[in-house]
C-alpha positions in Angstrom: -33.9 -0.8 1.6 -32.7 2.7 1.1 -29.1 3.1 -0.1 -26.6 5.0 2.0 -24.6 7.7 0.2 -21.0 7.7 1.4 -18.6 10.6 1.2 -14.9 10.6 2.0 -13.9 12.1 5.4 -10.2 12.2 4.4 -7.6 11.3 1.7 -4.3 9.7 2.2 -0.9 10.8 0.9 1.6 8.0 0.2 4.7 7.4 -1.9 2.7 4.9 -4.1 1.5 6.8 -7.2 0.0 3.7 -8.8 -1.5 0.4 -7.6 1.2 -1.6 -9.3 3.8 -0.6 -6.7 1.6 -1.0 -3.6 2.6 -3.8 -1.2 -0.2 -6.3 -0.5 -0.2 -5.5 3.3 1.0 -2.4 5.2 3.7 -4.0 7.3 5.8 -5.3 4.4 7.6 -2.1 3.5 8.8 0.0 6.5 9.6 3.2 4.6 6.3 3.3 2.7 4.6 5.6 5.3 1.5 7.8 4.8 -0.3 10.8 6.0 -4.1 11.0 6.3 -5.5 14.5 5.7 -9.0 15.1 7.0 -11.3 16.9 4.6 -13.8 19.7 5.5 -16.0 19.7 7.5 -14.2 16.9 9.3 -10.9 18.6 9.7 -11.5 19.7 13.2 -9.2 18.9 16.1 -12.3 18.0 18.1 -13.0 15.1 15.7 -9.7 13.4 16.7 -9.7 14.3 20.3 -8.4 11.3 22.3 -7.2 9.5 19.1 -3.6 10.1 20.1 -4.0 7.6 22.9 -4.3 4.7 20.4 -1.2 3.2 18.7 -3.1 1.8 15.7 -6.0 2.7 13.5 -8.4 1.0 11.1 -8.9 2.8 7.8 -12.0 2.1 5.7 -11.2 3.2 2.1 -12.3 3.0 -1.5 -10.5 1.0 -4.2 -10.9 4.1 -6.4 -8.5 2.9 -9.1 -10.7 -0.2 -9.9 -13.3 0.1 -12.7 -16.7 0.1 -11.1 -19.1 -2.7 -11.8 -16.3 -5.2 -12.5 -16.4 -8.1 -10.1 -16.7 -11.9 -10.1 -17.9 -14.4 -7.5 -14.5 -16.0 -7.5 -11.0 -14.5 -7.6 -7.4 -15.7 -7.8 -5.3 -14.4 -4.9 -1.6 -13.8 -5.6 -0.6 -15.7 -2.4 -2.1 -18.8 -4.2 0.0 -18.2 -7.3 -2.7 -16.5 -9.2 -4.1 -19.8 -10.4 -6.4 -21.2 -7.7 -9.8 -19.6 -7.5 -11.7 -18.9 -4.2 -14.8 -16.9 -3.4 -14.5 -13.1 -3.4 -15.7 -13.0 0.2 -12.9 -15.4 1.2 -10.4 -12.9 -0.1 -9.2 -9.3 0.1 -9.3 -8.9 -3.6 -9.8 -5.3 -5.0 -12.5 -6.3 -7.4 -15.5 -6.5 -5.1 -19.3 -5.8 -5.3 -18.6 -2.7 -3.3 -15.0 -1.4 -3.8 -14.2 -1.0 0.0 -11.1 -2.0 1.7 -9.9 -2.2 5.3 -6.3 -1.5 6.5 -4.7 -1.5 9.9 -2.0 1.1 10.3 0.2 2.5 13.0 -0.5 6.0 14.2 2.7 8.0 14.9 1.4 11.4 15.8 -1.4 13.9 15.0 -0.7 17.3 13.6 -3.3 20.1 13.9 -2.1 23.4 12.3 -3.1 26.0 9.8 -6.7 24.6 9.5 -5.5 21.1 8.7 -5.7 17.8 10.7 -3.1 15.3 9.7 -2.6 11.8 10.9 1.0 10.7 10.5 1.1 6.9 10.0 3.6 4.1 9.8 3.8 1.8 6.8 0.7 1.8 4.6 -0.7 -0.2 1.6 -2.7 2.5 -0.2 -2.3 4.4 -3.4 -1.7 8.2 -3.1 -4.9 10.1 -2.9 -7.1 7.1 -1.9 -10.4 8.3 -0.4 -10.9 7.4 3.3 -14.5 6.8 4.4 -13.9 6.2 8.1 -11.3 6.0 10.7 -11.6 3.8 13.8 -9.2 3.1 16.7 -7.7 -0.4 16.9 -8.9 -2.1 20.1 -6.3 -4.7 21.1 -8.5 -7.0 23.2 -11.3 -7.1 20.7 -9.4 -6.8 17.4 -6.5 -9.2 18.0 -7.0 -13.0 17.8 -3.5 -14.6 18.1 -4.9 -18.1 17.6 -7.0 -17.2 14.5 -6.8 -19.4 11.4 -6.2 -17.5 8.2 -6.3 -20.1 5.4 -3.7 -19.3 2.7 -2.3 -16.2 4.5 -1.5 -17.6 8.0 2.1 -16.3 8.0 3.7 -13.1 6.8 5.0 -13.6 3.3 8.8 -13.9 3.0 10.7 -11.6 0.6 10.8 -13.4 -2.7 13.6 -11.6 -4.6 17.1 -10.4 -4.2 17.6 -6.8 -5.4 20.7 -5.3 -7.0 21.3 -1.8 -8.4 23.1 -1.1 -11.6 25.8 1.5 -11.2 23.8 4.3 -12.8 20.8 3.6 -10.6 23.1 3.4 -7.5 24.5 6.8 -8.3 21.0 8.2 -8.8 19.6 6.8 -5.5 22.5 8.2 -3.6 21.7 11.8 -4.8 18.0 11.2 -4.1 18.7 10.1 -0.5 19.9 13.6 0.2 16.3 14.7 0.2 14.5 11.3 0.6 16.3 9.3 3.3 16.3 5.5 3.0 15.1 5.6 -0.6 17.3 2.6 -1.6 15.9 0.5 1.3 12.4 1.6 0.3 12.9 0.5 -3.3 14.5 -2.7 -2.2 11.6 -3.7 0.1 9.0 -2.9 -2.6 10.7 -5.0 -5.2 11.6 -7.9 -2.8 7.8 -8.6 -2.7 7.7 -8.9 -6.5 4.9 -6.4 -7.5 4.4 -8.1 -10.8 1.1 -10.0 -11.5 1.2 -13.5 -10.0 1.2 -15.2 -13.4 4.5 -13.4 -14.3 6.3 -14.3 -11.1 9.0 -17.0 -11.4 9.6 -15.9 -15.0 12.6 -14.2 -16.6 12.4 -11.9 -19.6 14.1 -8.9 -21.2 11.1 -6.7 -20.3 11.8 -3.5 -18.3 9.2 -2.7 -15.7 8.6 0.6 -13.9 7.2 1.5 -10.5 6.2 5.1 -9.7 7.5 5.8 -6.2 7.3 9.4 -4.8 8.3 11.4 -7.9 10.5 8.8 -9.5 10.0 6.1 -12.1 12.1 3.1 -10.8 12.9 0.8 -13.7 13.8 -2.8 -13.1 14.4 -6.0 -14.9 14.4 -9.7 -13.9 17.9 -11.1 -14.2 17.0 -14.5 -12.7 13.9 -16.1 -11.2 14.9 -14.7 -7.8 17.0 -11.7 -8.8 15.8 -8.2 -9.8 18.1 -5.4 -11.0 17.2 -1.8 -10.7 18.5 -0.4 -14.0 17.5 3.3 -14.0 15.7 5.9 -11.8 14.1 8.8 -13.6 12.6 11.8 -11.9 9.0 12.5 -13.1 8.2 16.2 -13.8 4.8 17.4 -14.6 
């Protein structure tokens, strides 16, 4: 069987600069929005004609931050505590035989200007710059199954952690919010989900973690099993 060579039709711009900070589903962090930018020769208004009549989209994308060729027949989903193994095809793990992912996102509006076609989205779960291989409209009657059974992920996960800001971090975030509205809420919702690896969750240590959000390194520390403190926010300049 002849292999099919795929090429991206778009890339996505998001506030998540590394996979460590990305929520595990798009609807967990309301301020983590994204913009899909179509690439030539697909950046034609004709290519998205009628798409504005759909409220949601499917994005088929590449896990491009995952080393190629590394996959196993079983994986350990974080929702199962990172200890129980299930088959890779019974999961949405990033380490797959073909590094492809599927994400349902809300379409806010479409912008066609200056030779660009931009799809402005609601909350997303993709790293900045992720290649998009296809875009499909979400069809409610066909794609929604309210009575479907979803094994270990039947319900939306509850926020795991309480989040507090040290005074220096609080002062920094107030200044940032002058140009990046709701930044404190954004940080809070990201950290409430506990982005650490599953095997570290529920543990307390002196370790300082960092998540790269927009152009800022948000440093935090676990103060208790259910309490995280944001200790510092540094702007990253290149």
